[in-house]
N, C-alpha and C positions, 0 to 999 in steps of 0.2 A: 445831539448835533442834527441839524436840519440839512438833508441832502436830497436834491432832486434825483429821481431814479431814471436813468437813461438806458433803454434796452435796444437790442438789435432790431427788433420787429417794429415796423411803422405803427404809430399809435392812431387812435381814432378820435378826432376832435368832437366835442359835444355838439357843435353847431352843424355837423354833417347833414342832419335830417332836414335842415332848412335851405340847403343849397339847391340850385337848379342843376339838372342833368347837363353834362358836357355837350357842347355843340358838335364836337368831332370825336369819333371813336377810333382808337389806335389799332394797328395790326396786333393780333389776328382777329380781334373782336369785331372788326368791320368786314370780315369775310363770311360769305354764306355757309361755307363748309366748316366753320369753327364749331367745336363742341366743347362744352364746359362741364367738368365733373367736380366732385368735391375735392379730390386730390389729384395732383399731376401724375402720380403713379397709376391711378385708375385710368387716366387718359392714355398713358403709355400702353397699358394692358389692352384697352379697347382698340386703339389704333393699330397695334401689332396684329390683332385679329383681322381688322378690316383691310389692312394692307396686303393680306394674303400670305404672310409669313407662316410657314408650316412647322409642325412639331419637329423638334430636333434641328431646325435651321440654326446656324451659328451667327452670333452678333459679336463683332469686335468692339469691346467695351473698355473704357479707361479704368485702370486700377485705382485711380484717385476719384472716388465717387461717394455719394451719400449712402447708398445701399438700398434705398426704397425703389429706385429705378431698376436696379439689378433684380430685386425680388419680383417686380412686376413682369420683367421679361421672362424670368424663370417660370412664374405662374402661368404665363401665356404659352408655355411648352417649349420655349426656345433654350438654346444653350449659349453659354458665355465663353468667349476666349478673351482674356485680359491683355491689355497692352499698357506699358508704362508711359509716363509723360516726362519731358525733359525739364531742366531748371526753369524754363519759361512757361511751363504747364502746357506745352505743345506736344502732339504726337510726333513720332519719328516715322516718316514715310517708308524708310528702308525696313524698319522693324515690322511695320504693318504688312508690308508686302511679303515678308517671310512667314507671316501667320495665315495668309490667304490659302484656302483649300476650296474644293468644290462645295463643301458644306457651308462656307461663309457666305451669307446673303446680305449682310448690312453692316454699316459702320456707325457707331454711336459717338458723337462729339459733344463735349460739354463746354459751354461758354462760362468759364469760372468767374464768379463774383460780378457778373454783368459786363465783363471785358470781352470783346469779340475775338474769336479765333479767326484765322484767314478762311472765311467761309467760301469764298470764290475758289480758292485753291482746292479745298476739300470736296467741293461740288464736282469740279473737273476730275479730281482723283477718283471719286466714286463712279463717275460715268465711265472712266477708262477701265475700271475693274468690274463694272456692271454690278455695283453694290447699292442697296438702298441707303440713302444718306439721312440719318436721324440726328436732328439738331436739338440738343437739350438747352433751351433758353429759360429754364426755370428761374434762374437768378438774373435773367437778362431781358425781362419784359421792358419794352420801350427802347432798347439798345439797337444799334444798326451797324452795318459794315459797308463802307463805300456807298452810303446813301440808301441802302436796302435793309429792311428790318431783319434782325436775326430771327431765325426760325422759318424764314421764307426761302432759303437756299435749297434745302433738302426736300425729300418727299414727305417728311414728317417733322413738325416743330412742336416742342413742348414748352409750356409756360406755367409758372406758379404765381397767380395773381396776388395772393396774400403776402408774398414776400415784398411786394411794392406798395400795396395799400393795406390799411388797417381793417380788412374785412375778415370774416370768420374762416373762409376757405376759398377754393376756386382753383382748379387745375385745367388749363385750356390746351387743346390740341388742334393743329391744322395739318391736314395731310391730303394726299392726292385721292384717297378713297376714304371719305369721312365715315366714322362709325355711327351707329344709331344713337339717338338721344337717350340719356339715362332714364330708366322707367320707374325707379324706386321713388316713393313720395318724398318730397324735400322736407327737411327739418327746418325749424325757425332759425337756430343759430344764436340764440340770445346770450348763452353763457360766454362764448368766445367774444361776442361784441362787448359784453360787460368788461371782460378782461382787457380788451383794447382801449376802452374808455378809461378804465382804472389806470392803465399805463400812461395815458395822456395826462390825466390829473397828477399822477406821481411825478411826471416829468416837469410839471409846472408848480407843484406845491411840495416843498421840501419836507413838510410834516408827514405826508404820506410816504415819501421816499424813505424817511427815517424809520417809520413803522415797518416798512418792507425789509429794510436792512436788519432790523431786530428779529423779525420772524423768519427770514429766509433760511437761516441755518436749520430751523425746525422743519421747514418745508422740504429742504434737501435731504434731511435725515429720513423723513417719511417716504420720499421718493426712492431712496436707496433701499429701504426695507421692503418696498413693494416692487422693486426693479425686476423686470423680466427681460433677459438677454434678447436682443434683436427685436423687441416688440415695436421699436420705432420704424421697422421696415414693413410692418404689416400692411397688406393690400386692402383688407376689409372687403366689403361688397364692391366689386368694380363698377357696378351700375348705379352708384350713389351720385345724385345730382348735387350741385352747390346748394347751400342753405338759402332760404328765402331772403334773409337779411343781406347776404352777399349780393344777390341779384338786384335788390332794391337800392343798396348803398353804393355799389361800384360806379354806376353812371354819375353819381354826385361827386365822386372822388377823382374821376379821370380828369387829368389836366395836362396841357402841353408844358406847363411850368415844372412838372415833376422831374422830367429829364434834366432840365437846367439846374434846378435846386440841388438835386443829388450830386451833380457834377461840381457845382459851386462849393458845396459842403466838403466834398472829397478833396478838392484842390486846397481849400483852406487848411484842412488837417494835414495834407501832404506838405504844405509849405512849412509847417511847424515841427512835424515828427517823422519826416521821411527816412531818417537814418535807421528806423526800426521796421520799415516796410519791406516786404520781400521784393526782390529785383523785378519780377514781371509786372508789379503794380506801382513802380516808382514814377511812372508817367501816366497821366490821364489821357489815354489814347482817344482818338476821334471815334465817336459813336458809342463809347462806353457809357452805361447807365449803372453806376456802382450799387450793388446790393448791400455791401458792408465795407468797412475800412480795415484792411489786413495789416497786422503787425506780426513779426516773427521773433520769438523769444526762446532761449535755451531752458528757461524755468517757467513754462507757461502756467502751471497750476498755481504756483505761489504768486505770480504776477496777476492772474485773474482775481485772486482773493484780495490783493491790495487794491485793485480797481474797484471791486465790489464795495469795499469800505469807503470808497470815494464816490459812490453812487453810479458807477459805470458798469453795466452788466454785459461784459464781453463773453465770448464762448470760444472753446477750442474747436476749430472748424473741422467737421467730418472726422472726429477722432476714431469712431467705430466703423470699420468697413463691413461690407457684407461678409457673412461667415464663409462664403465660398472662395474668398480671395486668399491665396497663399501670400501673406503680407511680406514675408522676407524676400520673396522673389522680385519685388518691385520697390527697390530702395528709394527712388526719388519720390514716389507717392508716399512711402512710409515717413520720409523726412518732413513732407508738408503736413501730414496728419499729426505728427508729434510736436510741431513747433509753430504752426500758423494759427493765429487768433483772429477773430473778427470783432470789430467794434462798430457802434452805431454811426450811420451816415445818412439816414433817411430824411425825407423832405419836411418832416414836422419839427426838426431840430432848429433852434434859433441860435443867434450868435453867442449868447451867454452859455448855452448848453454845449456848443462846440468848444468853447474855451474851457469848460469843465472837463471835457474829454481830454483835451491837450494837457491840462494841468495834472489830471489823474495819471496819464501815461508818463509824463516827465518826472513825477514824484514817486513813481512805483518801480522804476528801473533798479 
């Protein structure tokens, strides 16, 4: 059976090398104080140091997180005090106020899946409590709130560029006290570029997608055999710069159309399969730039396997929290981890591929 393989991560078209650089550069890349490292977690570590946060300072951090950002904060010598989110993925101001002590110096807010939190409210709230406002816009590059770019409201904004474009890496940070530029020699990044090119071809040629469908169980078995718990949180060298191919390809990929295409794709999927979308994401809010399309299932593992056989490579979103999190103490975050899945919505998808995703979901329930 010939199936196009559609993955969460944006693919890299083969003609990228022949494109002209974009005329305009979006926030924060157009800011003099913007720094780009290989990974966003490295940007967090460096910015935490440059912002003057001291060892053992406490950061209010969401229990619903990836884990790499938590590890970066811990490696920077900081302490974490977790807070839960409500059913709309929003923090509760009353809960947060009960957590504030003299040791608490910053508040960490995540804009989940590219959907903006009320950044204006949280900026004012942080000012009232004299806390550093850290905005995690890793999934929200190009998104905005009330006409202002996400990541620009706080004293620190974090962005993960390869979640939006098919480049090898790239974690950007903008903050009131910019860190030094990374000093380690940059790698080329050819292997990750090859994989993004492969994904682009597999999304357009069913023959490659069918091959991947056949070999993927073997790849998964091999990964399980070599699995190292919590390795996905590793900071590596925090002074690692982005690869050379990231810096050369990114200007050719930047486009004002990316924001609109992602929104258009999201709305098209939403119109067809909204009944399985978690409540916070059932409306495409103004300013959102979707990273992925979320669905919520009681049997996520079996559902994902059915999708895979139909060529749609979804994932269980943030299933593994940082080991420092007492999972049972944060029930709402636990619920999202166990049931929320992410499906492709990126700008390289065409109409036929979106229809493939819709068909796969409807026939896998």
